C-alpha positions as CSV (number, residue, x, y, z in Angstrom):
1,X,28.4,9.3,-7.3
2,X,25.3,11.2,-6.1
3,X,25.5,13.0,-2.9
4,X,23.2,11.6,0.0
5,X,21.6,15.0,0.4
6,X,21.6,18.0,-2.0
7,X,20.6,20.6,0.6
8,X,20.2,24.0,-1.1
9,X,22.4,26.9,0.4
10,X,19.1,29.0,0.8
11,X,17.8,26.2,3.2
12,X,21.0,26.3,5.4
13,X,20.8,30.1,5.6
14,X,17.1,30.0,6.3
15,X,17.5,27.8,9.4
16,X,20.4,29.5,10.6
17,X,18.5,32.8,10.8
18,X,15.0,31.4,12.0
19,X,16.9,29.8,15.0
20,X,17.8,33.1,16.3
21,X,14.3,34.7,16.0
22,X,12.7,35.5,19.3
23,X,9.2,34.1,20.0
24,X,6.9,37.1,19.2
25,X,3.7,35.4,18.2
26,X,1.4,37.5,20.4
27,X,0.3,40.7,18.7
28,X,-2.6,41.9,20.9
29,X,-3.7,40.7,24.4
30,X,-6.6,42.2,26.4
31,X,-9.0,40.6,28.9
32,X,-11.5,39.9,26.0
33,X,-9.3,39.8,22.8
34,X,-6.2,37.9,21.8
35,X,-4.4,38.0,18.2
36,X,-1.3,35.9,17.4
37,X,0.7,35.6,14.3
38,X,1.5,32.1,13.4
39,X,4.4,31.0,11.4
40,X,5.7,27.5,10.6
41,X,8.6,26.6,8.3
42,X,9.5,23.1,7.5
43,X,12.4,21.4,5.4
44,X,13.4,18.0,4.7
45,X,16.3,16.3,2.8
46,X,15.8,12.7,1.6
47,X,17.8,9.9,-0.1
48,X,17.0,6.4,-1.1
49,X,19.6,4.0,-2.5
50,X,16.8,2.2,-4.5
51,X,13.8,3.7,-6.5
52,X,10.3,2.5,-5.8
53,X,8.4,4.5,-8.6
54,X,4.9,3.2,-8.7
55,X,5.1,3.1,-12.7
56,X,8.1,0.6,-12.3
57,X,10.6,3.2,-13.5
58,X,14.1,2.6,-12.2
59,X,16.0,5.8,-11.7
60,X,18.7,4.4,-9.5
61,X,19.3,6.1,-6.3
62,X,17.0,9.0,-5.6
63,X,17.6,12.3,-3.8
64,X,15.2,15.0,-3.1
65,X,14.1,18.0,-0.9
66,X,10.9,19.2,0.5
67,X,9.9,22.5,2.1
68,X,7.1,24.8,3.0
69,X,6.1,28.0,4.7
70,X,2.9,28.5,6.5
71,X,2.0,32.1,7.9
72,X,-1.3,33.4,9.4
73,X,-3.3,35.0,12.1
74,X,-5.3,33.4,14.9
75,X,-7.1,34.7,17.9
76,X,-10.4,35.2,19.8
77,X,-12.8,37.9,20.9
78,X,-14.8,36.7,24.0
79,X,-16.1,33.3,23.1
80,X,-15.4,33.7,19.4
81,X,-12.3,32.4,17.8
82,X,-10.8,31.8,14.4
83,X,-7.9,31.7,12.0
84,X,-6.5,32.2,8.5
85,X,-3.3,31.0,7.1
86,X,-1.4,30.8,3.7
87,X,0.9,28.0,2.8
88,X,3.6,27.8,0.0
89,X,5.2,24.3,-0.7
90,X,7.6,22.7,-3.1
91,X,9.5,19.5,-3.9
92,X,13.1,19.7,-5.4
93,X,15.5,17.2,-6.9
94,X,14.4,13.9,-8.3
95,X,11.0,13.8,-6.6
96,X,10.2,11.2,-3.9
97,X,11.3,7.6,-4.0
98,X,7.5,6.5,-4.7
99,X,7.1,8.7,-7.8
100,X,4.3,10.7,-6.3
101,X,6.2,13.8,-6.8
102,X,8.6,14.9,-9.6
103,X,10.7,17.7,-8.2
104,X,8.7,20.3,-10.1
105,X,6.0,21.1,-7.7
106,X,5.5,24.8,-6.6
107,X,2.2,26.0,-5.1
108,X,0.9,28.6,-2.8
109,X,-2.7,28.7,-1.4
110,X,-5.0,29.4,1.6
111,X,-4.5,26.6,4.1
112,X,-6.7,27.4,7.0
113,X,-9.8,29.7,7.3
114,X,-12.3,28.8,10.0
115,X,-14.5,30.6,12.6
116,X,-15.9,29.0,15.9
117,X,-17.5,29.7,19.2
118,X,-17.0,27.9,22.5
119,X,-17.7,28.0,26.3
120,X,-17.0,25.3,29.0
121,X,-19.5,22.9,27.3
122,X,-19.7,23.5,23.6
123,X,-17.2,24.1,20.9
124,X,-18.6,24.7,17.5
125,X,-16.6,25.5,14.3
126,X,-16.8,25.6,10.6
127,X,-14.6,26.3,7.6
128,X,-11.3,25.1,6.2
129,X,-9.5,23.3,9.0
130,X,-8.1,20.0,10.2
131,X,-9.8,17.3,12.3
132,X,-8.5,14.2,14.0
133,X,-10.4,11.3,15.5
134,X,-8.7,9.4,18.3
135,X,-5.0,8.9,17.5
136,X,-5.6,9.2,13.6
137,X,-6.1,5.5,12.8
138,X,-9.0,6.4,10.5
139,X,-8.9,10.3,10.4
140,X,-5.8,12.3,10.9
141,X,-6.8,15.6,9.0
142,X,-6.8,15.6,5.2
143,X,-3.1,15.0,4.7
144,X,-2.3,13.4,1.4
145,X,0.1,15.6,-0.5
146,X,0.6,14.1,-3.9
147,X,2.5,16.1,-6.6
148,X,2.8,15.8,-10.3
149,X,3.6,12.0,-10.5
150,X,0.4,11.1,-12.0
151,X,0.3,13.7,-14.6
152,X,1.6,11.5,-17.6
153,X,-1.2,9.0,-16.9
154,X,-4.0,11.5,-16.9
155,X,-4.0,12.2,-13.1
156,X,-2.4,15.7,-13.1
157,X,-5.4,17.1,-11.2
158,X,-4.3,15.4,-8.0
159,X,-1.3,17.7,-7.6
160,X,-1.6,19.4,-4.2
161,X,1.9,21.1,-4.3
162,X,4.1,18.4,-3.4
163,X,6.1,18.1,-0.1
164,X,4.8,14.5,0.0
165,X,6.5,13.3,3.3
166,X,6.2,16.6,5.2
167,X,2.5,16.8,4.2
168,X,2.0,20.4,5.2
169,X,-1.5,20.8,3.7
170,X,-3.8,19.1,6.1
171,X,-7.0,21.1,6.3
172,X,-10.3,19.7,5.0
173,X,-11.8,21.9,2.3
174,X,-15.0,22.4,4.4
175,X,-15.9,21.3,7.8
176,X,-18.6,21.6,10.5
177,X,-17.4,20.3,13.9
178,X,-19.4,20.4,17.1
179,X,-17.8,19.2,20.4
180,X,-19.6,18.6,23.7
181,X,-18.2,18.2,27.2
182,X,-20.4,17.1,30.0
183,X,-19.8,17.3,33.7
184,X,-19.0,13.7,33.7
185,X,-16.2,11.9,31.9
186,X,-18.4,11.5,28.9
187,X,-17.7,13.9,25.9
188,X,-18.7,13.7,22.2
189,X,-18.2,15.1,18.6
190,X,-20.4,15.6,15.7
191,X,-18.5,16.4,12.5
192,X,-19.1,16.8,8.8
193,X,-15.9,16.7,6.8
194,X,-15.4,17.6,3.0
195,X,-12.2,16.6,1.4
196,X,-10.9,18.9,-1.3
197,X,-8.5,16.4,-2.7
198,X,-9.1,14.7,-6.0
199,X,-6.8,11.9,-4.9
200,X,-9.4,11.3,-2.1
201,X,-12.2,11.6,-4.7
202,X,-13.3,14.6,-2.9
203,X,-14.9,12.3,-0.3
204,X,-17.6,13.9,2.1
205,X,-18.6,12.2,5.3
206,X,-20.5,12.8,8.5
207,X,-19.9,11.2,11.8
208,X,-20.6,10.9,15.6
209,X,-18.0,10.2,18.1
210,X,-18.6,9.4,21.8
211,X,-15.7,9.0,24.5
212,X,-15.4,8.2,28.2
213,X,-12.2,9.9,29.5
214,X,-10.7,8.8,32.7
215,X,-7.5,10.7,33.7
216,X,-6.2,7.6,35.5
217,X,-7.4,4.7,33.3
218,X,-7.4,6.2,29.8
219,X,-10.0,6.8,27.1
220,X,-12.6,4.5,25.6
221,X,-14.5,5.7,22.6
222,X,-16.7,4.7,19.6
223,X,-17.5,6.4,16.3
224,X,-20.1,5.9,13.6
225,X,-19.5,7.5,10.2
226,X,-21.2,7.6,6.8
227,X,-19.8,8.7,3.4
228,X,-22.5,11.0,2.0
229,X,-20.8,12.0,-1.2
230,X,-17.9,11.1,-3.4
231,X,-16.8,12.0,-6.9
232,X,-16.7,8.7,-8.7
233,X,-14.8,10.1,-11.5
234,X,-11.9,11.6,-9.8
235,X,-8.5,9.7,-9.4
236,X,-9.4,7.2,-12.1
237,X,-12.5,6.1,-10.3
238,X,-10.5,4.4,-7.6
239,X,-12.9,5.2,-4.8
240,X,-16.3,5.1,-6.5
241,X,-17.1,2.2,-4.0
242,X,-17.1,4.8,-1.1
243,X,-20.5,6.0,-2.0
244,X,-22.9,5.4,1.0
245,X,-19.9,3.5,2.7
246,X,-20.6,3.2,6.5
247,X,-17.6,3.0,9.2
248,X,-17.9,1.8,12.7
249,X,-14.9,1.8,15.3
250,X,-14.3,1.3,18.9
251,X,-11.0,2.2,20.5
252,X,-9.2,2.6,23.7
253,X,-5.9,4.2,25.0
254,X,-4.3,4.8,28.3
255,X,-2.4,3.1,31.1
256,X,-5.5,1.2,32.8
257,X,-4.0,2.5,36.1
258,X,-0.7,0.6,35.6
259,X,2.4,2.8,36.2
260,X,4.7,3.3,33.2
261,X,2.4,1.5,30.9
262,X,0.9,2.6,27.5
263,X,-1.9,0.5,26.1
264,X,-3.8,1.1,22.9
265,X,-6.3,-0.6,20.5
266,X,-8.9,0.1,17.7
267,X,-11.2,-2.1,15.8
268,X,-12.8,-0.8,12.5
269,X,-15.6,-2.4,10.4
270,X,-16.5,-0.9,6.9
271,X,-19.6,-1.8,5.1
272,X,-19.9,-0.9,1.4
273,X,-23.1,-0.4,-0.6
274,X,-21.5,-2.3,-3.5
275,X,-22.7,-5.8,-4.7
276,X,-19.9,-8.3,-4.5
277,X,-17.6,-6.2,-2.4
278,X,-16.8,-7.8,1.1
279,X,-16.9,-5.6,4.3
280,X,-13.6,-4.2,5.3
281,X,-11.9,-4.9,8.7
282,X,-8.9,-3.4,10.4
283,X,-7.7,-3.5,14.0
284,X,-4.6,-3.1,16.1
285,X,-3.4,-3.7,19.6
286,X,-0.3,-2.1,21.2
287,X,1.5,-2.1,24.4
288,X,4.7,-0.3,25.7
289,X,6.3,-0.3,29.0
290,X,8.9,2.3,30.3
291,X,11.8,1.5,32.6
292,X,12.5,4.7,34.2
293,X,15.1,3.4,36.7
294,X,17.4,2.6,33.8
295,X,19.6,5.4,32.1
296,X,17.7,7.2,29.3
297,X,14.5,5.6,30.5
298,X,14.0,3.0,27.7
299,X,10.4,2.1,26.6
300,X,10.0,-1.4,25.0
301,X,6.9,-1.9,22.9
302,X,5.1,-4.2,20.6
303,X,2.1,-3.6,18.1
304,X,0.1,-5.9,15.8
305,X,-2.0,-4.4,13.2
306,X,-4.2,-6.1,10.5
307,X,-5.8,-4.7,7.5
308,X,-8.3,-6.7,5.3
309,X,-7.9,-6.9,1.5
310,X,-11.0,-4.8,1.1
311,X,-10.3,-2.3,3.9
312,X,-10.2,1.4,2.9
313,X,-7.6,3.4,5.1
314,X,-9.4,6.6,4.4
315,X,-7.7,9.7,6.0
316,X,-4.8,8.2,8.3
317,X,-1.8,10.2,8.9
318,X,1.4,10.7,11.2
319,X,0.2,11.4,14.8
320,X,1.8,9.9,17.9
321,X,5.3,9.9,16.1
322,X,7.2,7.7,13.9
323,X,5.4,4.5,13.0
324,X,1.8,5.8,13.5
325,X,0.3,5.6,11.2
326,X,2.9,5.4,8.4
327,X,4.4,2.1,9.4
328,X,8.0,2.2,8.4
329,X,9.6,5.1,6.5
330,X,10.1,3.3,3.3
331,X,7.1,0.9,3.4
332,X,4.7,3.4,5.0
333,X,5.6,6.1,2.4
334,X,6.8,4.6,-0.8
335,X,6.4,0.8,-1.3
336,X,3.3,0.1,0.6
337,X,1.4,-1.8,1.9
338,X,-0.2,1.5,2.9
339,X,-2.3,0.0,5.7
340,X,-4.1,-2.1,3.3
341,X,-4.2,-5.9,2.7
342,X,-1.6,-6.4,5.4
343,X,-0.6,-7.7,8.8
344,X,2.2,-5.8,10.3
345,X,4.3,-6.3,13.4
346,X,6.2,-3.6,15.1
347,X,8.8,-4.0,17.7
348,X,10.0,-0.6,19.3
349,X,12.6,0.7,21.6
350,X,12.4,4.2,22.5
351,X,14.7,6.3,24.8
352,X,15.3,9.9,26.1
353,X,18.9,10.8,26.4
354,X,18.4,14.3,27.5
355,X,15.6,16.7,28.4
356,X,15.5,17.8,24.7
357,X,16.9,14.8,23.0
358,X,15.2,11.4,22.3
359,X,15.1,8.7,19.8
360,X,14.2,5.2,19.0
361,X,14.5,2.0,16.9
362,X,11.6,0.4,15.2
363,X,11.6,-3.0,13.5
364,X,8.7,-3.9,11.2
365,X,7.5,-7.3,9.7
366,X,5.1,-7.1,6.9
367,X,2.8,-9.7,5.6
368,X,-0.5,-10.0,3.7
369,X,-4.1,-10.6,4.5
370,X,-4.4,-12.3,1.1
371,X,-1.1,-12.8,-0.9
372,X,-1.2,-11.9,-4.5
373,X,-1.2,-14.8,-7.0
374,X,2.3,-16.4,-7.1
375,X,3.5,-14.4,-4.3
376,X,4.8,-15.4,-0.8
377,X,3.5,-13.9,2.4
378,X,7.0,-12.4,3.0
379,X,6.4,-8.7,1.9
380,X,9.3,-7.0,3.6
381,X,11.1,-6.2,6.9
382,X,12.3,-2.8,7.8
383,X,14.4,-1.2,10.4
384,X,14.1,2.5,11.5
385,X,16.5,4.4,13.6
386,X,15.6,8.0,14.5
387,X,16.6,10.8,16.7
388,X,14.5,13.8,17.8
389,X,16.1,17.0,19.1
390,X,14.7,20.2,20.3
391,X,17.5,22.4,19.1
392,X,15.8,25.5,20.6
393,X,12.3,26.3,21.9
394,X,11.2,26.8,18.3
395,X,13.4,24.4,16.3
396,X,13.0,20.8,15.9
397,X,15.5,18.5,14.1
398,X,15.0,14.8,13.3
399,X,17.5,12.6,11.3
400,X,16.3,9.1,10.4
401,X,18.1,6.1,9.0
402,X,16.1,3.1,7.5
403,X,17.2,-0.3,6.2
404,X,14.5,-1.7,3.8
405,X,14.6,-5.5,3.2
406,X,12.0,-6.6,0.7
407,X,10.9,-10.1,0.4
408,X,9.3,-12.0,-2.4
409,X,5.8,-10.6,-2.0
410,X,5.6,-9.3,-5.5
411,X,7.4,-11.3,-8.1
412,X,9.4,-9.0,-10.4
413,X,9.5,-6.1,-8.1
414,X,12.6,-4.4,-6.8
415,X,13.8,-6.9,-4.1
416,X,17.2,-5.3,-3.5
417,X,17.9,-4.1,0.1
418,X,18.0,-0.4,0.4
419,X,19.5,2.2,2.6
420,X,17.2,5.4,3.2
421,X,18.1,8.6,5.0
422,X,16.2,11.8,5.8
423,X,16.7,14.7,8.1
424,X,13.7,17.0,9.0
425,X,13.7,20.6,10.3
426,X,10.5,22.2,11.6
427,X,10.5,25.8,12.9
428,X,7.4,27.1,14.8
429,X,7.1,30.7,15.9
């Protein structure tokens, strides 16, 4: 019988050591200059009782580990700022349950390299860096971290070093980002983003974002983007349709002045310059209410999200926590629907047991926008139970248990219920 986790001895030793390291990130600080050393180490151990390899291979139960180390320098001189970092990542064991990594991934490369200038109104930067729009429903950095899983079918060039779940590589290959803050609640962004990932067909886009930010009510924003270049030959030509694609979105998030309330929504419309391809649509609406007078301050929430059959999820990623925007640890990472051709309901219960310990329970119901021929609309249900522990000022630990209950959405697919476990360690200097 396989062990649930095959954590390597070096990983245990590593985290025992770093937990005792003092916070010494500041190297230089004067009135006009600041220089920091930045260090982040991540490790995760994973186990799935069922295999969901995209090629249909059944390996039985699957266990693997992921890890990365990112180190660099960042700082500023007067109004100028910048940073550079190097990142090494790897996947061990069987590779992930979706088959996107094999366990043989080892890669080290430059992660961030950017320069910027800012004052009270303007912030302009360029280079290799991340960028997020809103809460990441459309753009949450360039965070797709495939490994060698596609190599045997002619897709080896998509390998980005593995660590698929941890997704440590998030910087766009090249960017120009200009932010403007007025003396009113109005602010804006202009951005040019160039992906360096073949699995994203090296997509390049430009965009304009405007937001009205009210500290009491919340944020209302709108964005217009256009894809200006895409490599139609990369990743089996999957994203050739993105050429000249335009994206428009409206979103809002805040409390609307209602105490203990969180409200959020976004609506996205995509137009494709491809004959015969229908426009893509996606939207969600979400609400959560916290009960601070009850022990552990439980928060009860519900979200409904919809993604049309032709919708392109672009650069979404994990942002506000579990369930955003990888909806379900198994469904969101390994089996799909990957925010495509789906309607998804999420019921949530979150709590805070101690100042440094919280957690929650998420329940997902997955259906289709358009069910595949011969399939029912019952794609799957999934239960996630997670804890979040700030073990020290620098060390974050999060164990997760998931129960995945597939329906009959795809005849012939693996329809056995599965138990899934993971534990994540993140250390930041």
